[in-house]
N, C-alpha and C positions, 0 to 999 in steps of 0.2 A: 937517579931515580930507578927503582926496581922495575923489572919487566918479567913477564910470565910466558912460558912456553908449555904447551900440552905435550907431554911425552907419550901418554897412552890415554885414549878416550875411554870413558866408562860406558858400559852397556850391560844388558841382561841377555843371556842366551837361553831361550826356553826350548824344552823338548817335551815329548810325551811322558817323560819320566821325571820331570821337574826342571827347574831353572838354575842357572849358575850366574853369579854376578861378577863383573870385572870392574873394579873401581877405577876412576880416572887417576892418573899420576901426572902431576904438574911440577915444573921446576920454576923457582923464582930466582932470577939473577939480580942480586942486590949486594949489600955489604958482605953477605955470605951466600954461598950456593945452597939453596934450600929445596928439598923435595917435599911436596905436600902429598901425603899418603905414598905407600910403597908397594901396594899390591901383595900378591902371594906367588908361590913358586911357579905356577904355570905361566906367569908373565915375566919372570925374571930375565930370561934371555932377551926378550923384546925391550925391556927397560934398559938393560945394559947396552944393547945395540944402539938405542936412541940416545943414551947418554954419550956413548963414544962418538956418535955423529955430531955432537956439539962440543967434543973435545974433553969429556969428563969421564974419569974412571970412578968406580964405586967408592974407592978409598979417599977420593977427593970431595965427596959430599960432606958438607960441614954440619948441616942441620936438616932434621926431618920433623915436619909437623904432621901429627895425626889428627885428621878431622874427627875421628873417633877410633876406638880400638877393636872394631870387628875384625875377624880373621882375614877377610878379603882386602883390608886396608893396611894390615900390619905385619903379616908373616915374613916379609922380606927384610925386616929391620936388621937382622943379623948380617945381611949381606953388605951393609954399609958400616964397617967397624969404627970409623972415625967420626961418625955423625952423632951429635947430641940430639936427643929426642925431646920434642915439645908436645905436651898433651894437656888437655883440660884437667884440672885437679879432681873434679868429680868423676871423670872417666877413669883416671889412674886409680883412684880409690876403689872404684867398682871392680877393676881388673884384679885387685888383690884378693877379692872373695866374690867372684861372680855367682849368680844364681846357678845351681847345678843343672837346670834345664835350659840354660841360655846357650843355644847352639852357635850363636854368632860371636860370643865372647867366651870361648872355653878357658878353663883355668890356666892353661899353659901360656896364654897371652901375657898374664902377669909375670910369669917366669922370663919370657922374652924381654919384656920391658926392664925387668930387674937386672938383666945382663947387659943392657945398653951402656955405652961409655958414660953418659950422664943423662938423667931425665929431669926436665924442667917442667914444673907444674904451672899452668896458666889459668887465668880468670878472664871474664869478659872485659874487653877493652885493653888488655895487655899489649904492649908494643914489642915486636920482635926486632925492629930497626925503624928508623924514620921512614914513613910512608907504608909500613907493613904492620898490621895489627890483627888481633883475633876478636871475634864476636861469638858469644855463646848462642847456640841455636839448638837447645835441647828439644827432644822429640823423637828423633830416630834412635838416639841413646841419651842417657841422662847427661853426658858430658860432651855431646856433639858441639863442634864449633866450626865457624867459617873463617877463612883467612881473607882479609881485605887488603888490597894493594892499590894505593893511590898513584896514578900516573897522569901524564899530560892529557889523556882522553877521559879521565874520570876515575871511578873506582871499579876494580876488577874483584869479583868475589869467587873464591873457590870454596864450595860448600860441602863436598863429600856427598853423602846421601841426605837429601833435603826432606824426604818424606818419612813419617814415622813407620810406615809399612807400605809394601807394594800396592795393597788394596786401596790405600788412600788416594792413589792417582785416578781411580775410577769414580770417586765420590764427587757429587756436584758442589760440595762446600768443604772448606778446610776442616780438619779434625784437630782435636786438642791432644 
């Protein structure tokens, strides 16, 4: 049965000049060693140190699942040369021609994905291995997805960014 470890907690750091997000990075120990999201360069050393602490080198990571393709979740992809990348089909399609004003998914994300060892396109409900599947959760981006891991305690969900925008957290009701 697959287990999950948090390698790096996600959080927002706000300053008087704006905020910067750090996505969570999680590892699934299952039939394959899987990272869910990989962050960006400023956290690379931290991620590599935490992988080493559990006995894993970057070239041993077999699978990467992107909850979505925003830069803060995906820029470290090239640091894991042997990993196959799994991404929602709608998200991948968008990365090939993102809107020119989309600062979260710049055009070079598609280039990074196209250089990956292999990219697998997923849909809602696809299974990565027994007890590990994905669920479409569009809203933050059109191809956002969660990874669901069934274990002896129930279901663990890794959701990436679950809100369509930061302002939604301050609203008294959900937004569409």
